[in-house]
C-alpha positions in Angstrom: 13.3 5.1 -6.8 13.8 9.0 -6.7 10.2 9.6 -6.8 9.3 7.4 -4.1 11.6 8.9 -1.9 11.0 12.7 -2.5 6.9 11.6 -2.5 7.4 10.4 1.5 10.0 13.4 2.1 7.4 15.7 1.2 4.6 13.8 3.5 7.0 13.9 6.6 7.4 17.4 6.3 4.5 18.6 8.7 6.1 16.7 11.2 9.1 18.0 10.7 8.0 21.1 11.1 6.1 20.0 14.8 9.6 18.7 15.3 10.7 21.9 16.2 8.3 22.3 19.1 9.7 22.7 22.4 8.3 19.9 24.2 8.3 17.6 21.2 10.2 15.0 22.4 7.8 14.5 25.4 4.7 14.4 23.4 6.3 12.0 20.7 7.0 7.7 20.2 8.7 5.8 18.2 6.1 2.9 16.8 7.4 -0.3 15.2 4.4 -2.4 13.5 3.7 -5.6 11.7 0.9 -7.4 10.5 -0.4 -8.1 7.1 -1.4 -6.5 3.5 -4.5 -7.8 1.5 -5.3 -6.7 -2.4 -8.9 -5.9 -3.1 -9.3 -5.3 -6.9 -10.2 -7.2 -10.3 -8.6 -10.4 -9.5 -10.1 -11.5 -5.9 -14.0 -10.4 -6.8 -13.0 -7.4 -4.9 -13.1 -9.4 -1.5 -12.1 -7.8 1.7 -10.5 -10.7 2.9 -8.1 -12.8 0.2 -4.5 -13.4 0.0 -2.5 -11.7 2.6 0.8 -11.1 2.8 3.0 -10.1 6.0 4.0 -6.3 6.1 6.3 -4.1 8.4 6.2 -0.3 9.3 7.9 2.2 11.4 7.1 5.6 12.2 6.9 8.6 14.9 3.4 9.5 16.3 3.3 13.6 17.8 0.2 13.7 20.4 -1.0 17.2 19.4 -3.2 17.3 22.8 -4.9 14.2 24.7 -7.2 13.3 21.9 -5.4 14.4 18.6 -2.0 13.1 17.2 -0.3 13.4 14.1 1.6 10.4 12.7 3.8 9.6 10.0 4.7 6.0 8.7 6.7 4.2 6.1 5.9 0.6 5.4 6.9 -2.5 3.0 4.7 -5.6 2.4 3.3 -7.3 -0.9 -0.1 -7.7 -2.8 -1.0 -10.7 -4.8 -4.3 -12.1 -6.8 -5.5 -14.3 -9.2 -6.7 -17.9 -9.5 -8.5 -19.6 -7.5 -10.0 -16.0 -6.5 -11.3 -14.7 -9.9 -12.8 -16.1 -12.8 -10.8 -19.1 -13.9 -11.1 -19.0 -17.2 -9.9 -15.3 -17.5 -6.7 -17.0 -15.4 -4.7 -14.0 -15.0 -2.6 -13.5 -11.9 -0.1 -10.7 -10.2 2.3 -10.0 -7.3 3.7 -6.9 -6.1 5.9 -5.5 -3.5 4.6 -2.3 -2.1 6.1 0.8 -0.4 4.2 3.5 1.2 4.6 6.6 2.7 1.5 8.2 4.6 0.8 10.7 6.9 -2.0 10.3 9.7 -4.5 12.1 12.1 -5.5 10.3 14.6 -8.5 10.9 16.8 -9.2 9.2 20.2 -12.5 8.6 21.8 -11.0 9.1 25.1 -8.1 11.3 26.7 -5.4 9.6 26.0 -1.3 9.8 26.5 2.0 9.2 28.4 1.6 9.9 31.8 -2.4 10.5 31.7 -4.9 9.8 34.8 -7.7 9.8 32.7 -7.5 6.5 30.3 -4.7 3.7 30.2 -6.7 2.7 26.5 -8.6 3.9 23.9 -10.6 3.7 20.8 -9.4 6.0 17.8 -10.1 6.4 14.0 -7.3 7.7 12.2 -7.2 9.3 8.3 -5.1 10.6 5.7 -3.1 10.8 2.4 0.1 8.7 1.0 2.2 7.6 -1.3 2.6 4.0 -2.6 4.8 2.6 -4.9 4.2 -1.1 -7.1 5.2 -3.2 -9.9 2.8 -6.0 -10.8 4.7 -8.8 -12.3 3.3 -12.5 -13.2 5.3 -15.7 -13.5 5.0 -17.7 -16.6 6.3 -21.0 -18.0 10.0 -20.5 -19.7 10.1 -24.8 -20.2 9.6 -27.9 -18.8 9.5 -27.3 -14.8 10.9 -23.8 -15.2 9.0 -20.1 -14.6 10.0 -17.0 -14.6 8.6 -13.2 -13.5 8.1 -10.4 -15.8 6.8 -6.8 -15.0 3.6 -6.2 -16.2 3.7 -2.4 -16.5 6.2 -2.6 -19.5 4.5 -5.0 -21.4 1.2 -2.4 -22.2 -1.1 -5.8 -22.0 -4.3 -3.3 -22.2 -2.8 -1.3 -25.4 -1.5 1.2 -23.5 0.5 3.9 -25.6 -0.5 1.9 -28.7 -1.8 4.1 -31.7 -5.3 2.0 -31.8 -6.2 3.0 -27.9 -4.8 6.6 -27.4 -6.7 6.7 -24.6 -4.8 4.6 -22.5 -1.5 5.4 -21.3 0.5 3.6 -19.6 0.3 4.0 -16.0 2.5 4.9 -13.1 4.0 3.0 -10.3 4.0 5.4 -8.0 0.1 6.3 -6.9 -1.6 8.5 -4.2 -3.7 6.2 -1.8 -6.1 7.9 1.2 -5.6 5.6 4.3 -8.5 5.6 7.2 -9.5 3.2 9.7 -9.9 2.4 13.3 -8.0 1.2 16.3 -7.4 0.4 19.7 -4.3 1.8 21.8 -3.3 0.9 25.3 -0.6 2.3 27.7 1.8 -0.3 29.3 3.4 1.2 32.0 4.8 5.1 31.7 6.5 4.6 28.5 5.4 1.8 26.1 2.1 1.5 24.4 0.4 -1.2 22.0 -1.7 -0.3 19.4 -3.9 -2.7 17.0 -5.3 -1.3 13.9 -7.0 -2.1 10.6 -7.3 0.2 7.7 -8.1 0.3 4.2 -6.2 2.4 1.2 -8.3 4.0 -1.5 -5.9 4.4 -4.5 -6.2 6.5 -7.7 -5.0 3.8 -9.7 -6.8 0.2 -11.2 -3.8 -0.8 -12.3 -2.1 -2.6 -9.2 -3.3 -5.9 -10.4 -2.2 -4.8 -14.2 -6.2 -5.4 -15.2 -8.5 -2.5 -16.0 -10.4 -2.8 -18.9 -10.5 -5.0 -22.3 -8.5 -7.3 -24.3 -6.9 -6.0 -27.3 -5.5 -8.8 -29.0 -2.5 -11.0 -29.2 -1.8 -9.5 -32.7 -2.2 -5.8 -31.7 0.8 -6.3 -28.9 3.0 -8.4 -31.0 3.1 -5.4 -33.7 3.0 -2.4 -31.7 5.0 -3.4 -28.2 8.5 -4.3 -27.4 8.6 -7.5 -26.3 5.3 -8.1 -28.0 5.2 -12.1 -27.9 5.3 -12.4 -23.8 2.7 -9.2 -23.7 0.9 -11.4 -26.1 1.1 -14.4 -23.8 0.5 -12.8 -20.6 -2.3 -10.4 -21.6 -4.5 -13.5 -22.3 -4.0 -16.5 -20.8 -7.0 -18.1 -21.0 -6.1 -20.8 -23.5 -3.8 -22.1 -20.6 -6.9 -23.7 -18.8 -9.1 -24.4 -22.1 -6.6 -24.9 -25.0 -7.5 -23.1 -28.2 -9.3 -20.3 -26.4 -8.8 -16.6 -27.1 -10.3 -13.7 -26.0 -11.3 -11.5 -28.7 -10.5 -7.6 -28.6 -13.2 -5.8 -26.2 -14.0 -8.7 -24.3 -14.1 -7.3 -20.6 -10.1 -7.9 -19.2 -11.3 -6.1 -15.9 -13.8 -3.5 -14.4 -12.8 0.1 -14.7 -15.9 1.2 -12.9 -13.7 0.6 -9.6 -10.1 1.7 -8.5 -8.3 -0.9 -6.4 -7.6 -0.6 -3.1 -6.0 -2.6 -0.5 -6.0 -2.9 3.3 -3.5 -3.2 6.1 -3.8 -4.5 9.6 -1.1 -4.4 12.5 0.1 -4.7 15.7 2.0 -1.5 17.1 4.4 -1.4 20.0 5.2 2.8 20.8 8.2 3.9 22.7 8.2 7.3 24.4 10.7 9.4 22.6 11.3 10.8 26.2 12.4 7.5 27.5 14.8 7.1 24.3 16.0 10.8 24.1 15.5 12.4 27.3 18.7 12.8 28.5 19.2 15.4 25.3 16.5 17.8 27.3 18.5 17.2 30.4 21.8 18.0 28.8 20.4 21.5 27.4 19.3 22.4 30.5 22.9 22.1 32.1 24.2 24.2 29.3 21.5 27.1 29.6 
């Protein structure tokens, strides 16, 4: 949690700097968004359109001029993957909540902004950098009709941290992403805007789904990992669909040639900060 807070705080520093601008209130709007997130990785055959989960975000957009803007946002959503999206016999699945903080630059194709007499809408593209926190979990049976969720990262399901696989280190749950995409935004009156946006997040991890390399075998996990029996059970679940089937060490469990991605599409409503906080400007003028 502390790492997540610090990372988001660092991303928002540029916005804190522009907040010192004399016309910060007049150039800014508050954004509230809702939409969906979708995971792209080993457990959905790299499908761009897979399982979509609701996602929400809030942020601040600061207009540098009529074409360029700087935007900071924090978002919450969820990702998941597994059967029937992946290879049936592999029988792996996961779900994770996702917390994200991003800093984005926007370029509008046409001059745009509150009070603009040029265009009341524009297409735009965006790109930037962000951090996100995830924690992949899997559901397993604990008895007839009873199931529980287990966090997968502490189980080292691909032998991370064991002497037999010294090159496989436990993966971090807070990582960097690079958002980019396109959208359209519209002025509704003089103080409200509407945006529709679709974007991808390229990440620097292949473990959003806890799947990347090869099977290491249940015996190794039972001997080397805390809670090894559960680790062995969740690392190789083929036997649940093909009784008695066990994947030998070295068989591919995932594809480590590609890192995991996720996408986020949403509709945003923006409110002019001038409207919400303009009284502060008039108060300063009276004091002077």
